[in-house]
N, C-alpha and C positions, 0 to 999 in steps of 0.2 A: 746440658746439651739441648734439652727441650726449650729452655728459656731462650737460648740463642735462636731457635726456630721462630719462636713468637716475636722476638725482637726483629728478626729478619723480615717477617711479614709486615711489621710496622714500617720498617725503613726502606724496603725495596719494592717499588710499585710493580715491577714485572712479576715478582713472586706472589704478590696479592692477586694480580690478574690471573695468574696460573691457577691459584687456589680458589678463584671465584670470590674473593673477599674485597671489601672496600673499607675505607676509614670512617664511613658514615654509620657503620654498624660495628659492634664490638668484635675484636679479633678473639678467636677461641683461646681460652686459658690453657695452662700446662696440663691440667687434668683431662680436658677434652681432647687435646692432642695425643696424650698418652693412651687414652681409651680407644681412640681411632687407630692408633698404631697396634694396640693389642688385638683389636678386631681383625685388622689386616693379617697379622701373624697367625692368629687362631684359625682363620679360614683360608690361610695360604693365598691370600689375594694379592699380596705384593708382587709375586712372580707373574701372575696373570695380568696385572696392571702394567708391569714392565714390558711384557711381551706385546701387549696392545700398543703401547707408546712406541716401542721399537719399530713397529710397522710404518710409522709416519716419519721416521728419521732416515 
C-alpha cells in the first residue's frame, strides 16, 4: 500500500502539490512515508490534522 502512495506521488501532479513535493527533488521512499505515518499515529496527530482540514471544506 505504501508503494502505491509513492507511485501516486510520482504520477499525479495534484497529489504532489498537496504534499508540497516536486519531481525536481526525490520523492520520499517507503521507509520515510512509514516513519511519518508512525509519528502521526504515535502523537495522535492524524485526527488533529483532519479536524483542521475539515474547517476548510
